[in-house]
N, C-alpha and C positions, 0 to 999 in steps of 0.2 A: 874569373874564378867564381864559382857558385858552391856554397856550402849549406847543408842542413843538418840539424841535430834533433833526432826524434827520441822521446822517452816513452816507453810502453811497458806493460806488465806481461811477463811470460812466466808462468808459475815455475818456481816459487820466488823469482827475483824480478826486480825492475831492471830493465836493460835500456841502454842508450845506443843508437846508431848514428855515427857521424859520417856523412857522405859528402865528399868534395869532388867537384867536377872541374877540370882544368884542361882546356884545349881538347874537348871531346873525349877526355880520358876520365874514368870514374874509379875512385878508390874509396874503400869503406874501412871504418874501424868500430869495433863494438866494445862498449863499456858496460860493466855489470855493477849495479848498485844493489845494496842490501835492501833497505826500507825505501819507501816512496820518497824521492828527492824533491825538494822545493826548488822553485826557479832560481832563487839566490844561490842554493847549493850547487846547482848545475852550472851556473855561470862561474862560480868560484872554482869549481873542478876544472872546467875548460880553460880558464885563465892560468891555473897553476900546473896542470898536468897535460896540456896540449902537446908538448914536446915528447912526452913519454908514450903517446898513443902510437900503436903499430898498425899501419894501414895495410890493406891488402894490395896485391899487384894491380896495376892500372888495367882497366878493361875499356875497350872502345864503347863509348856511350852514344845512343842515338840522339841525333840533333833534331829537335822539333821546335817549331815556333811557339814561344811561351808568351803569347799576347793575351793578357786578361784585362778586361775593361775595368775601369776604376771602381764603378759601383758594384760590380760583381765581386771584385776583390774585397771591398768593404763588407759585403754580405757574408762572404766566406770567413773573413777574420772574425766578424761578430759571432757567427755560428760556432766556430772553433773555440771561442773564448767563453761562451755561455756554459754555465754548469749543466750537466746532463743528469737530471734526476738525482737519485740517491747515489752518493760518491763511493763509499768504501764497500768492500765485499761483505764485511760483517753487517753493515746496514741493509744491504740487499738481502742477505740471508734472514735477517729479522723481518723485513717486509714480506718475504715469501712465507715465513712462519705465520705471521699475522693473517695473510690471506688464506692460508690453509686452515687455520683456526676458525676464521670467519665462515668459510664454506661448511666446515664440520658442524659448527654452531647452528647455521641455517638448516642443515639437514636434520639435526636432532630436534630443533624447534618445530619443524615440519611434521616430524613423527609424533611428537608430543601432542600437537594440535589435532592431528588425525585421530589419535587414540581418545582424546578428550571428546571430539565431535562424535565418534562412535559411541562413547559411554553416554552422552547426552541423548542420542538417538534411541539407544536401548532403554534408557529411563522413560522416554516419551512412550515407546511402545509398551512397556510394562504398565504405565499409567492408563493407557488406552484399554488394555486387557482387563484391568481391575475395574475400570468404569463400566465395561460391558457386563461383567459378572454381577454388578449391582452391590457390591460390598462397600 
């Protein structure tokens, strides 16, 4: 028997899919969580409510050799457990807002610099003209 439980976010809820494979037959149960569940909460939920899960009808599953070398498995586990950048959606939104503000600020600074350079250039030209007139 092989079983996996995957938790993922599908707007607006966190969902969990429990897949179990027994004798080349696959059955699935879906669990809907409200907020993002912690690992401890997921384990507690499975321990207390496993009997109440309603699994789908069994479907024939493809049998494939699942041979993963030890080091590759270690790398895969390490990659999955590493945090992936900024975690929450609100933090991601804040980061996007900062980047947008940064690009806008760069553009405005560029415009100000251009205007200032033009002003200095015109002042130099004015000075040259006054020197030629002899005043």
